[in-house]
ChimeraX commands (.cxc) that place a marker at each C-alpha (Angstrom):
marker #1 position 64.14,-217.16,-152.08 radius 0.5
marker #1 position 63.48,-214.50,-154.71 radius 0.5
marker #1 position 62.99,-215.61,-158.30 radius 0.5
marker #1 position 65.92,-214.30,-160.39 radius 0.5
marker #1 position 65.05,-212.01,-163.29 radius 0.5
marker #1 position 66.98,-214.08,-165.81 radius 0.5
marker #1 position 66.49,-216.01,-169.00 radius 0.5
marker #1 position 63.39,-218.21,-168.92 radius 0.5
marker #1 position 62.00,-221.12,-170.92 radius 0.5
marker #1 position 58.24,-221.06,-171.40 radius 0.5
marker #1 position 56.34,-224.28,-172.10 radius 0.5
marker #1 position 52.86,-223.98,-173.60 radius 0.5
marker #1 position 50.95,-227.25,-173.69 radius 0.5
marker #1 position 47.42,-228.46,-174.31 radius 0.5
marker #1 position 45.86,-231.87,-174.84 radius 0.5
marker #1 position 42.70,-233.84,-174.16 radius 0.5
marker #1 position 42.20,-233.90,-170.42 radius 0.5
marker #1 position 43.10,-237.03,-168.48 radius 0.5
marker #1 position 44.49,-238.05,-165.11 radius 0.5
marker #1 position 48.20,-237.51,-164.50 radius 0.5
marker #1 position 49.07,-234.70,-166.92 radius 0.5
marker #1 position 50.29,-232.28,-164.26 radius 0.5
marker #1 position 52.27,-235.02,-162.51 radius 0.5
marker #1 position 53.89,-236.08,-165.79 radius 0.5
marker #1 position 55.02,-232.57,-166.73 radius 0.5
marker #1 position 56.11,-231.52,-163.24 radius 0.5
marker #1 position 58.05,-234.77,-162.78 radius 0.5
marker #1 position 59.78,-234.22,-166.10 radius 0.5
marker #1 position 60.87,-230.72,-165.06 radius 0.5
marker #1 position 61.86,-231.83,-161.57 radius 0.5
marker #1 position 64.07,-234.61,-162.94 radius 0.5
marker #1 position 65.91,-232.00,-164.99 radius 0.5
marker #1 position 66.38,-229.80,-161.95 radius 0.5
marker #1 position 64.15,-227.19,-163.59 radius 0.5
marker #1 position 63.26,-224.28,-161.31 radius 0.5
marker #1 position 59.60,-223.51,-161.99 radius 0.5
marker #1 position 58.93,-219.80,-161.46 radius 0.5
marker #1 position 55.36,-219.69,-162.79 radius 0.5
marker #1 position 52.73,-222.29,-163.62 radius 0.5
marker #1 position 49.11,-222.02,-164.72 radius 0.5
marker #1 position 46.50,-224.67,-165.48 radius 0.5
marker #1 position 43.00,-224.78,-166.91 radius 0.5
marker #1 position 40.58,-227.52,-167.88 radius 0.5
marker #1 position 37.71,-226.61,-170.17 radius 0.5
marker #1 position 34.70,-228.75,-169.19 radius 0.5
marker #1 position 32.89,-227.98,-172.46 radius 0.5
marker #1 position 35.62,-229.45,-174.69 radius 0.5
marker #1 position 37.38,-231.73,-172.22 radius 0.5
marker #1 position 40.68,-230.04,-173.05 radius 0.5
marker #1 position 43.55,-229.29,-170.68 radius 0.5
marker #1 position 45.87,-226.26,-170.89 radius 0.5
marker #1 position 49.03,-225.30,-169.05 radius 0.5
marker #1 position 51.85,-222.77,-169.18 radius 0.5
marker #1 position 55.07,-223.53,-167.31 radius 0.5
marker #1 position 58.02,-221.16,-166.85 radius 0.5
marker #1 position 61.45,-222.37,-165.72 radius 0.5
marker #1 position 64.76,-220.55,-165.35 radius 0.5
marker #1 position 67.09,-221.44,-168.22 radius 0.5
marker #1 position 70.11,-221.73,-165.94 radius 0.5
marker #1 position 68.42,-224.53,-163.99 radius 0.5
marker #1 position 68.13,-226.71,-167.12 radius 0.5
marker #1 position 71.36,-228.62,-167.84 radius 0.5
marker #1 position 71.18,-228.30,-171.64 radius 0.5
marker #1 position 70.08,-225.87,-174.35 radius 0.5
marker #1 position 66.57,-225.18,-175.58 radius 0.5
marker #1 position 66.93,-227.45,-178.61 radius 0.5
marker #1 position 67.55,-230.41,-176.31 radius 0.5
marker #1 position 64.69,-229.32,-174.03 radius 0.5
marker #1 position 62.34,-229.25,-177.02 radius 0.5
marker #1 position 63.51,-232.66,-178.16 radius 0.5
marker #1 position 62.99,-234.19,-174.74 radius 0.5
marker #1 position 59.66,-232.51,-174.13 radius 0.5
marker #1 position 58.41,-233.80,-177.49 radius 0.5
marker #1 position 58.50,-237.29,-175.99 radius 0.5
marker #1 position 56.44,-236.13,-173.02 radius 0.5
marker #1 position 53.92,-234.50,-175.34 radius 0.5
marker #1 position 53.57,-237.66,-177.43 radius 0.5
marker #1 position 53.00,-239.74,-174.30 radius 0.5
marker #1 position 50.09,-237.48,-173.32 radius 0.5
marker #1 position 48.21,-237.79,-176.60 radius 0.5
marker #1 position 48.61,-237.63,-180.35 radius 0.5
marker #1 position 46.50,-234.45,-180.47 radius 0.5
marker #1 position 48.70,-232.55,-178.01 radius 0.5
marker #1 position 49.68,-229.02,-179.05 radius 0.5
marker #1 position 52.82,-227.50,-177.56 radius 0.5
marker #1 position 55.64,-224.98,-177.90 radius 0.5
marker #1 position 58.78,-224.23,-175.91 radius 0.5
marker #1 position 59.80,-220.57,-176.05 radius 0.5
marker #1 position 63.05,-218.86,-175.03 radius 0.5
marker #1 position 62.80,-215.45,-173.38 radius 0.5
marker #1 position 66.30,-214.64,-174.67 radius 0.5
marker #1 position 65.07,-214.74,-178.26 radius 0.5
marker #1 position 64.22,-211.19,-179.26 radius 0.5
marker #1 position 60.63,-210.90,-180.38 radius 0.5
marker #1 position 60.18,-209.30,-183.79 radius 0.5
marker #1 position 57.03,-207.44,-184.81 radius 0.5
marker #1 position 55.87,-205.96,-188.10 radius 0.5
marker #1 position 53.07,-203.40,-187.89 radius 0.5
marker #1 position 50.55,-202.76,-190.67 radius 0.5
marker #1 position 48.88,-199.34,-190.68 radius 0.5
marker #1 position 46.66,-197.07,-192.73 radius 0.5
marker #1 position 45.89,-193.44,-191.74 radius 0.5
marker #1 position 44.77,-193.80,-188.10 radius 0.5
marker #1 position 47.73,-192.92,-185.88 radius 0.5
marker #1 position 46.73,-193.63,-182.27 radius 0.5
marker #1 position 47.55,-197.34,-182.08 radius 0.5
marker #1 position 50.91,-196.94,-183.82 radius 0.5
marker #1 position 51.86,-193.95,-181.64 radius 0.5
marker #1 position 51.02,-195.95,-178.54 radius 0.5
marker #1 position 53.00,-199.03,-179.57 radius 0.5
marker #1 position 56.05,-197.02,-180.64 radius 0.5
marker #1 position 55.95,-195.10,-177.37 radius 0.5
marker #1 position 55.84,-198.30,-175.32 radius 0.5
marker #1 position 58.73,-199.76,-177.31 radius 0.5
marker #1 position 60.82,-196.57,-176.99 radius 0.5
marker #1 position 60.28,-196.48,-173.22 radius 0.5
marker #1 position 61.20,-200.14,-172.83 radius 0.5
marker #1 position 57.75,-201.02,-171.54 radius 0.5
marker #1 position 57.24,-203.30,-174.54 radius 0.5
marker #1 position 60.50,-205.18,-175.06 radius 0.5
marker #1 position 60.30,-206.04,-178.75 radius 0.5
marker #1 position 62.00,-205.15,-182.02 radius 0.5
marker #1 position 59.69,-203.43,-184.47 radius 0.5
marker #1 position 61.32,-204.63,-187.67 radius 0.5
marker #1 position 59.21,-202.50,-189.99 radius 0.5
marker #1 position 55.96,-200.61,-190.42 radius 0.5
marker #1 position 54.03,-201.12,-193.64 radius 0.5
marker #1 position 51.33,-198.65,-194.63 radius 0.5
marker #1 position 48.89,-198.39,-197.49 radius 0.5
marker #1 position 49.17,-194.60,-197.07 radius 0.5
marker #1 position 52.20,-192.45,-196.23 radius 0.5
marker #1 position 50.58,-190.57,-193.35 radius 0.5
marker #1 position 52.57,-192.39,-190.65 radius 0.5
marker #1 position 55.94,-192.54,-192.37 radius 0.5
marker #1 position 57.52,-189.62,-190.51 radius 0.5
marker #1 position 56.67,-190.80,-186.99 radius 0.5
marker #1 position 57.87,-194.30,-187.84 radius 0.5
marker #1 position 61.20,-193.12,-189.20 radius 0.5
marker #1 position 61.59,-190.74,-186.24 radius 0.5
marker #1 position 61.78,-193.89,-184.12 radius 0.5
marker #1 position 64.49,-195.31,-186.39 radius 0.5
marker #1 position 62.17,-197.91,-187.90 radius 0.5
marker #1 position 61.85,-198.55,-191.66 radius 0.5
marker #1 position 58.55,-197.52,-193.22 radius 0.5
marker #1 position 57.33,-199.14,-196.44 radius 0.5
marker #1 position 54.55,-197.57,-198.45 radius 0.5
marker #1 position 52.45,-200.08,-200.39 radius 0.5
marker #1 position 49.55,-198.33,-202.16 radius 0.5
marker #1 position 46.33,-200.29,-202.62 radius 0.5
marker #1 position 44.12,-199.83,-205.65 radius 0.5
marker #1 position 40.39,-200.35,-205.72 radius 0.5
marker #1 position 40.22,-203.28,-208.16 radius 0.5
marker #1 position 40.86,-206.89,-207.23 radius 0.5
marker #1 position 44.00,-207.24,-209.36 radius 0.5
marker #1 position 45.81,-204.25,-207.85 radius 0.5
marker #1 position 44.81,-205.28,-204.32 radius 0.5
marker #1 position 46.18,-208.77,-204.92 radius 0.5
marker #1 position 49.46,-207.31,-206.18 radius 0.5
marker #1 position 49.65,-205.01,-203.14 radius 0.5
marker #1 position 49.09,-207.89,-200.74 radius 0.5
marker #1 position 51.81,-209.87,-202.53 radius 0.5
marker #1 position 54.20,-207.00,-201.84 radius 0.5
marker #1 position 53.08,-206.71,-198.22 radius 0.5
marker #1 position 53.58,-210.45,-197.73 radius 0.5
marker #1 position 57.14,-210.29,-199.07 radius 0.5
marker #1 position 58.00,-207.38,-196.80 radius 0.5
marker #1 position 56.51,-209.04,-193.72 radius 0.5
marker #1 position 57.90,-212.51,-194.38 radius 0.5
marker #1 position 61.40,-211.13,-194.93 radius 0.5
marker #1 position 61.51,-210.39,-191.19 radius 0.5
marker #1 position 59.94,-213.69,-190.06 radius 0.5
marker #1 position 58.09,-211.84,-187.27 radius 0.5
marker #1 position 56.62,-213.37,-184.13 radius 0.5
marker #1 position 53.60,-211.08,-184.60 radius 0.5
marker #1 position 52.02,-209.18,-187.47 radius 0.5
marker #1 position 50.02,-206.37,-185.90 radius 0.5
marker #1 position 47.14,-204.82,-187.82 radius 0.5
marker #1 position 47.09,-201.46,-186.03 radius 0.5
marker #1 position 43.95,-200.11,-187.72 radius 0.5
marker #1 position 45.21,-201.34,-191.10 radius 0.5
marker #1 position 41.65,-201.17,-192.51 radius 0.5
marker #1 position 42.31,-203.80,-195.16 radius 0.5
marker #1 position 40.91,-207.33,-195.13 radius 0.5
marker #1 position 43.68,-209.92,-195.35 radius 0.5
marker #1 position 43.16,-212.48,-198.12 radius 0.5
marker #1 position 42.58,-216.08,-196.98 radius 0.5
marker #1 position 46.07,-217.22,-198.01 radius 0.5
marker #1 position 47.71,-214.65,-195.74 radius 0.5
marker #1 position 45.32,-215.49,-192.90 radius 0.5
marker #1 position 46.53,-219.07,-193.22 radius 0.5
marker #1 position 50.22,-218.19,-193.60 radius 0.5
marker #1 position 50.13,-215.90,-190.55 radius 0.5
marker #1 position 47.78,-218.02,-188.49 radius 0.5
marker #1 position 48.38,-217.49,-184.79 radius 0.5
marker #1 position 50.64,-214.49,-185.50 radius 0.5
marker #1 position 48.38,-211.92,-187.19 radius 0.5
marker #1 position 46.74,-209.78,-184.50 radius 0.5
marker #1 position 44.02,-207.23,-185.18 radius 0.5
marker #1 position 42.45,-204.50,-183.08 radius 0.5
marker #1 position 38.78,-204.05,-183.86 radius 0.5
marker #1 position 37.17,-200.85,-182.68 radius 0.5
marker #1 position 34.14,-202.62,-181.28 radius 0.5
marker #1 position 33.27,-205.07,-178.52 radius 0.5
marker #1 position 32.84,-208.10,-180.80 radius 0.5
marker #1 position 30.64,-209.81,-181.82 radius 0.5
marker #1 position 28.64,-206.57,-181.86 radius 0.5
marker #1 position 29.02,-204.13,-184.76 radius 0.5
marker #1 position 31.26,-206.16,-187.06 radius 0.5
marker #1 position 32.87,-204.48,-190.06 radius 0.5
marker #1 position 33.20,-200.78,-190.87 radius 0.5
marker #1 position 31.96,-197.75,-188.90 radius 0.5
marker #1 position 31.16,-199.59,-185.66 radius 0.5
marker #1 position 30.93,-196.37,-183.64 radius 0.5
marker #1 position 28.29,-195.06,-186.01 radius 0.5
marker #1 position 26.41,-198.33,-185.60 radius 0.5
marker #1 position 26.79,-198.12,-181.82 radius 0.5
marker #1 position 25.55,-194.53,-181.72 radius 0.5
marker #1 position 22.47,-195.41,-183.72 radius 0.5
marker #1 position 21.79,-198.30,-181.35 radius 0.5
marker #1 position 22.13,-196.08,-178.29 radius 0.5
marker #1 position 24.72,-198.23,-176.53 radius 0.5
marker #1 position 25.98,-197.37,-173.04 radius 0.5
marker #1 position 29.38,-199.01,-173.50 radius 0.5
marker #1 position 31.91,-198.82,-176.32 radius 0.5
marker #1 position 34.81,-201.20,-176.49 radius 0.5
marker #1 position 37.63,-202.76,-178.43 radius 0.5
marker #1 position 38.62,-206.33,-179.25 radius 0.5
marker #1 position 42.12,-207.67,-179.86 radius 0.5
marker #1 position 41.91,-210.93,-181.76 radius 0.5
marker #1 position 43.79,-213.27,-184.05 radius 0.5
marker #1 position 43.00,-212.79,-187.72 radius 0.5
marker #1 position 41.19,-215.54,-189.61 radius 0.5
marker #1 position 39.46,-215.71,-192.95 radius 0.5
marker #1 position 36.16,-215.06,-191.16 radius 0.5
marker #1 position 35.95,-211.27,-190.87 radius 0.5
marker #1 position 36.38,-210.06,-187.27 radius 0.5
marker #1 position 35.59,-213.55,-185.98 radius 0.5
marker #1 position 39.02,-214.91,-185.00 radius 0.5
marker #1 position 39.95,-216.11,-181.49 radius 0.5
marker #1 position 39.66,-213.23,-179.02 radius 0.5
marker #1 position 42.77,-212.39,-176.99 radius 0.5
marker #1 position 41.56,-209.38,-175.01 radius 0.5
marker #1 position 38.64,-206.96,-174.76 radius 0.5
marker #1 position 37.87,-203.80,-172.82 radius 0.5
marker #1 position 35.07,-201.25,-172.60 radius 0.5
marker #1 position 34.38,-197.63,-171.66 radius 0.5
marker #1 position 31.08,-196.12,-170.58 radius 0.5
marker #1 position 29.26,-193.61,-172.81 radius 0.5
marker #1 position 25.82,-192.05,-172.63 radius 0.5
marker #1 position 23.17,-190.30,-174.69 radius 0.5
marker #1 position 25.07,-187.00,-174.66 radius 0.5
marker #1 position 28.02,-188.49,-176.53 radius 0.5
marker #1 position 28.20,-187.82,-180.25 radius 0.5
marker #1 position 29.75,-190.22,-182.73 radius 0.5
marker #1 position 32.96,-188.16,-182.51 radius 0.5
marker #1 position 32.92,-188.46,-178.72 radius 0.5
marker #1 position 32.55,-192.23,-179.00 radius 0.5
marker #1 position 35.40,-192.42,-181.48 radius 0.5
marker #1 position 37.66,-190.34,-179.20 radius 0.5
marker #1 position 36.86,-192.43,-176.14 radius 0.5
marker #1 position 37.09,-195.65,-178.11 radius 0.5
marker #1 position 40.60,-194.84,-179.27 radius 0.5
marker #1 position 41.82,-194.91,-175.68 radius 0.5
marker #1 position 40.33,-198.37,-175.22 radius 0.5
marker #1 position 41.77,-199.59,-178.52 radius 0.5
marker #1 position 45.34,-198.61,-177.61 radius 0.5
marker #1 position 45.35,-200.34,-174.24 radius 0.5
marker #1 position 43.57,-203.44,-175.51 radius 0.5
marker #1 position 45.96,-203.90,-178.43 radius 0.5
marker #1 position 49.14,-203.42,-176.39 radius 0.5
marker #1 position 47.89,-205.79,-173.70 radius 0.5
marker #1 position 46.91,-208.48,-176.21 radius 0.5
marker #1 position 50.21,-208.16,-178.07 radius 0.5
marker #1 position 52.20,-208.43,-174.85 radius 0.5
marker #1 position 50.33,-211.60,-173.80 radius 0.5
marker #1 position 50.92,-213.11,-177.24 radius 0.5
marker #1 position 54.65,-212.38,-177.17 radius 0.5
marker #1 position 54.99,-213.72,-173.63 radius 0.5
marker #1 position 53.48,-217.01,-174.70 radius 0.5
marker #1 position 50.42,-216.58,-172.49 radius 0.5
marker #1 position 47.78,-217.24,-175.15 radius 0.5
marker #1 position 46.74,-220.82,-175.92 radius 0.5
marker #1 position 44.26,-221.30,-178.76 radius 0.5
marker #1 position 41.81,-224.14,-179.08 radius 0.5
marker #1 position 39.32,-223.92,-181.92 radius 0.5
marker #1 position 38.00,-220.38,-181.94 radius 0.5
marker #1 position 38.64,-219.75,-178.25 radius 0.5
marker #1 position 41.69,-218.64,-176.30 radius 0.5
marker #1 position 42.93,-219.34,-172.80 radius 0.5
marker #1 position 45.22,-216.58,-171.46 radius 0.5
marker #1 position 47.42,-218.11,-168.75 radius 0.5
marker link #1:1,2 radius 0.2
marker link #1:2,3 radius 0.2
marker link #1:3,4 radius 0.2
marker link #1:4,5 radius 0.2
marker link #1:5,6 radius 0.2
marker link #1:6,7 radius 0.2
marker link #1:7,8 radius 0.2
marker link #1:8,9 radius 0.2
marker link #1:9,10 radius 0.2
marker link #1:10,11 radius 0.2
marker link #1:11,12 radius 0.2
marker link #1:12,13 radius 0.2
marker link #1:13,14 radius 0.2
marker link #1:14,15 radius 0.2
marker link #1:15,16 radius 0.2
marker link #1:16,17 radius 0.2
marker link #1:17,18 radius 0.2
marker link #1:18,19 radius 0.2
marker link #1:19,20 radius 0.2
marker link #1:20,21 radius 0.2
marker link #1:21,22 radius 0.2
marker link #1:22,23 radius 0.2
marker link #1:23,24 radius 0.2
marker link #1:24,25 radius 0.2
marker link #1:25,26 radius 0.2
marker link #1:26,27 radius 0.2
marker link #1:27,28 radius 0.2
marker link #1:28,29 radius 0.2
marker link #1:29,30 radius 0.2
marker link #1:30,31 radius 0.2
marker link #1:31,32 radius 0.2
marker link #1:32,33 radius 0.2
marker link #1:33,34 radius 0.2
marker link #1:34,35 radius 0.2
marker link #1:35,36 radius 0.2
marker link #1:36,37 radius 0.2
marker link #1:37,38 radius 0.2
marker link #1:38,39 radius 0.2
marker link #1:39,40 radius 0.2
marker link #1:40,41 radius 0.2
marker link #1:41,42 radius 0.2
marker link #1:42,43 radius 0.2
marker link #1:43,44 radius 0.2
marker link #1:44,45 radius 0.2
marker link #1:45,46 radius 0.2
marker link #1:46,47 radius 0.2
marker link #1:47,48 radius 0.2
marker link #1:48,49 radius 0.2
marker link #1:49,50 radius 0.2
marker link #1:50,51 radius 0.2
marker link #1:51,52 radius 0.2
marker link #1:52,53 radius 0.2
marker link #1:53,54 radius 0.2
marker link #1:54,55 radius 0.2
marker link #1:55,56 radius 0.2
marker link #1:56,57 radius 0.2
marker link #1:57,58 radius 0.2
marker link #1:58,59 radius 0.2
marker link #1:59,60 radius 0.2
marker link #1:60,61 radius 0.2
marker link #1:61,62 radius 0.2
marker link #1:62,63 radius 0.2
marker link #1:63,64 radius 0.2
marker link #1:64,65 radius 0.2
marker link #1:65,66 radius 0.2
marker link #1:66,67 radius 0.2
marker link #1:67,68 radius 0.2
marker link #1:68,69 radius 0.2
marker link #1:69,70 radius 0.2
marker link #1:70,71 radius 0.2
marker link #1:71,72 radius 0.2
marker link #1:72,73 radius 0.2
marker link #1:73,74 radius 0.2
marker link #1:74,75 radius 0.2
marker link #1:75,76 radius 0.2
marker link #1:76,77 radius 0.2
marker link #1:77,78 radius 0.2
marker link #1:78,79 radius 0.2
marker link #1:79,80 radius 0.2
marker link #1:80,81 radius 0.2
marker link #1:81,82 radius 0.2
marker link #1:82,83 radius 0.2
marker link #1:83,84 radius 0.2
marker link #1:84,85 radius 0.2
marker link #1:85,86 radius 0.2
marker link #1:86,87 radius 0.2
marker link #1:87,88 radius 0.2
marker link #1:88,89 radius 0.2
marker link #1:89,90 radius 0.2
marker link #1:90,91 radius 0.2
marker link #1:91,92 radius 0.2
marker link #1:92,93 radius 0.2
marker link #1:93,94 radius 0.2
marker link #1:94,95 radius 0.2
marker link #1:95,96 radius 0.2
marker link #1:96,97 radius 0.2
marker link #1:97,98 radius 0.2
marker link #1:98,99 radius 0.2
marker link #1:99,100 radius 0.2
marker link #1:100,101 radius 0.2
marker link #1:101,102 radius 0.2
marker link #1:102,103 radius 0.2
marker link #1:103,104 radius 0.2
marker link #1:104,105 radius 0.2
marker link #1:105,106 radius 0.2
marker link #1:106,107 radius 0.2
marker link #1:107,108 radius 0.2
marker link #1:108,109 radius 0.2
marker link #1:109,110 radius 0.2
marker link #1:110,111 radius 0.2
marker link #1:111,112 radius 0.2
marker link #1:112,113 radius 0.2
marker link #1:113,114 radius 0.2
marker link #1:114,115 radius 0.2
marker link #1:115,116 radius 0.2
marker link #1:116,117 radius 0.2
marker link #1:117,118 radius 0.2
marker link #1:118,119 radius 0.2
marker link #1:119,120 radius 0.2
marker link #1:120,121 radius 0.2
marker link #1:121,122 radius 0.2
marker link #1:122,123 radius 0.2
marker link #1:123,124 radius 0.2
marker link #1:124,125 radius 0.2
marker link #1:125,126 radius 0.2
marker link #1:126,127 radius 0.2
marker link #1:127,128 radius 0.2
marker link #1:128,129 radius 0.2
marker link #1:129,130 radius 0.2
marker link #1:130,131 radius 0.2
marker link #1:131,132 radius 0.2
marker link #1:132,133 radius 0.2
marker link #1:133,134 radius 0.2
marker link #1:134,135 radius 0.2
marker link #1:135,136 radius 0.2
marker link #1:136,137 radius 0.2
marker link #1:137,138 radius 0.2
marker link #1:138,139 radius 0.2
marker link #1:139,140 radius 0.2
marker link #1:140,141 radius 0.2
marker link #1:141,142 radius 0.2
marker link #1:142,143 radius 0.2
marker link #1:143,144 radius 0.2
marker link #1:144,145 radius 0.2
marker link #1:145,146 radius 0.2
marker link #1:146,147 radius 0.2
marker link #1:147,148 radius 0.2
marker link #1:148,149 radius 0.2
marker link #1:149,150 radius 0.2
marker link #1:150,151 radius 0.2
marker link #1:151,152 radius 0.2
marker link #1:152,153 radius 0.2
marker link #1:153,154 radius 0.2
marker link #1:154,155 radius 0.2
marker link #1:155,156 radius 0.2
marker link #1:156,157 radius 0.2
marker link #1:157,158 radius 0.2
marker link #1:158,159 radius 0.2
marker link #1:159,160 radius 0.2
marker link #1:160,161 radius 0.2
marker link #1:161,162 radius 0.2
marker link #1:162,163 radius 0.2
marker link #1:163,164 radius 0.2
marker link #1:164,165 radius 0.2
marker link #1:165,166 radius 0.2
marker link #1:166,167 radius 0.2
marker link #1:167,168 radius 0.2
marker link #1:168,169 radius 0.2
marker link #1:169,170 radius 0.2
marker link #1:170,171 radius 0.2
marker link #1:171,172 radius 0.2
marker link #1:172,173 radius 0.2
marker link #1:173,174 radius 0.2
marker link #1:174,175 radius 0.2
marker link #1:175,176 radius 0.2
marker link #1:176,177 radius 0.2
marker link #1:177,178 radius 0.2
marker link #1:178,179 radius 0.2
marker link #1:179,180 radius 0.2
marker link #1:180,181 radius 0.2
marker link #1:181,182 radius 0.2
marker link #1:182,183 radius 0.2
marker link #1:183,184 radius 0.2
marker link #1:184,185 radius 0.2
marker link #1:185,186 radius 0.2
marker link #1:186,187 radius 0.2
marker link #1:187,188 radius 0.2
marker link #1:188,189 radius 0.2
marker link #1:189,190 radius 0.2
marker link #1:190,191 radius 0.2
marker link #1:191,192 radius 0.2
marker link #1:192,193 radius 0.2
marker link #1:193,194 radius 0.2
marker link #1:194,195 radius 0.2
marker link #1:195,196 radius 0.2
marker link #1:196,197 radius 0.2
marker link #1:197,198 radius 0.2
marker link #1:198,199 radius 0.2
marker link #1:199,200 radius 0.2
marker link #1:200,201 radius 0.2
marker link #1:201,202 radius 0.2
marker link #1:202,203 radius 0.2
marker link #1:203,204 radius 0.2
marker link #1:204,205 radius 0.2
marker link #1:205,206 radius 0.2
marker link #1:206,207 radius 0.2
marker link #1:207,208 radius 0.2
marker link #1:208,209 radius 0.2
marker link #1:209,210 radius 0.2
marker link #1:210,211 radius 0.2
marker link #1:211,212 radius 0.2
marker link #1:212,213 radius 0.2
marker link #1:213,214 radius 0.2
marker link #1:214,215 radius 0.2
marker link #1:215,216 radius 0.2
marker link #1:216,217 radius 0.2
marker link #1:217,218 radius 0.2
marker link #1:218,219 radius 0.2
marker link #1:219,220 radius 0.2
marker link #1:220,221 radius 0.2
marker link #1:221,222 radius 0.2
marker link #1:222,223 radius 0.2
marker link #1:223,224 radius 0.2
marker link #1:224,225 radius 0.2
marker link #1:225,226 radius 0.2
marker link #1:226,227 radius 0.2
marker link #1:227,228 radius 0.2
marker link #1:228,229 radius 0.2
marker link #1:229,230 radius 0.2
marker link #1:230,231 radius 0.2
marker link #1:231,232 radius 0.2
marker link #1:232,233 radius 0.2
marker link #1:233,234 radius 0.2
marker link #1:234,235 radius 0.2
marker link #1:235,236 radius 0.2
marker link #1:236,237 radius 0.2
marker link #1:237,238 radius 0.2
marker link #1:238,239 radius 0.2
marker link #1:239,240 radius 0.2
marker link #1:240,241 radius 0.2
marker link #1:241,242 radius 0.2
marker link #1:242,243 radius 0.2
marker link #1:243,244 radius 0.2
marker link #1:244,245 radius 0.2
marker link #1:245,246 radius 0.2
marker link #1:246,247 radius 0.2
marker link #1:247,248 radius 0.2
marker link #1:248,249 radius 0.2
marker link #1:249,250 radius 0.2
marker link #1:250,251 radius 0.2
marker link #1:251,252 radius 0.2
marker link #1:252,253 radius 0.2
marker link #1:253,254 radius 0.2
marker link #1:254,255 radius 0.2
marker link #1:255,256 radius 0.2
marker link #1:256,257 radius 0.2
marker link #1:257,258 radius 0.2
marker link #1:258,259 radius 0.2
marker link #1:259,260 radius 0.2
marker link #1:260,261 radius 0.2
marker link #1:261,262 radius 0.2
marker link #1:262,263 radius 0.2
marker link #1:263,264 radius 0.2
marker link #1:264,265 radius 0.2
marker link #1:265,266 radius 0.2
marker link #1:266,267 radius 0.2
marker link #1:267,268 radius 0.2
marker link #1:268,269 radius 0.2
marker link #1:269,270 radius 0.2
marker link #1:270,271 radius 0.2
marker link #1:271,272 radius 0.2
marker link #1:272,273 radius 0.2
marker link #1:273,274 radius 0.2
marker link #1:274,275 radius 0.2
marker link #1:275,276 radius 0.2
marker link #1:276,277 radius 0.2
marker link #1:277,278 radius 0.2
marker link #1:278,279 radius 0.2
marker link #1:279,280 radius 0.2
marker link #1:280,281 radius 0.2
marker link #1:281,282 radius 0.2
marker link #1:282,283 radius 0.2
marker link #1:283,284 radius 0.2
marker link #1:284,285 radius 0.2
marker link #1:285,286 radius 0.2
marker link #1:286,287 radius 0.2
marker link #1:287,288 radius 0.2
marker link #1:288,289 radius 0.2
marker link #1:289,290 radius 0.2
marker link #1:290,291 radius 0.2
view
């Protein structure tokens, strides 16, 4: 029987590994009459931690998502006090706020995917520290907010306060740093933990910080890449969601590397954002499991 393309509930769960976890969760869903359309499991032998993602059709569950969350909370508690879990509803529209600077390629790509329906999200707003990308944003019917950043610490702090108010007013499921080129202060990293997603134009942990293509060219690398990761207070060191690479050689200039790298950045960011919004990314410490 074909799986209906309908509303789904997604259960993300992780806990210390032990015998009987899969049986406990699957029995719980079976007793509800839940129709499981997708299930993934992983045990990390290094940490002894178990991860799973379960997807059930909403129409097969005899009550609403609030009741499902309340009942699953009891299952989670029975499997360990350290258990980490969420129950997501595919019917809830995902909201995204995008932070930008001058670089256009990542924003153009995301807006194009949203406009075509490939990326089924609501872009609530775009916030830029320059006005370069205002016209393209508004052409897509999306509000653009210009927040200029000064060079001194006081003006930067005031700018970040304004950015935080704009972002938080939309309560987004993801805050996308699409080549924003500003370092989030620790308090925003904490407030947006697990929601702030950055694209770094390098295959981390190599060439951290600014001008990675220049660093890569000087090193004579044969691959350039991009890393989509969650933002933490440690610069470019947050949990990695997705990475990709492209081959280069000695004939490529820095400009060639930048041009090729932009293609990798766009795909890597959109893929990582999609996985995040679909509830496929489970974080443990500074590592991710994408299920």
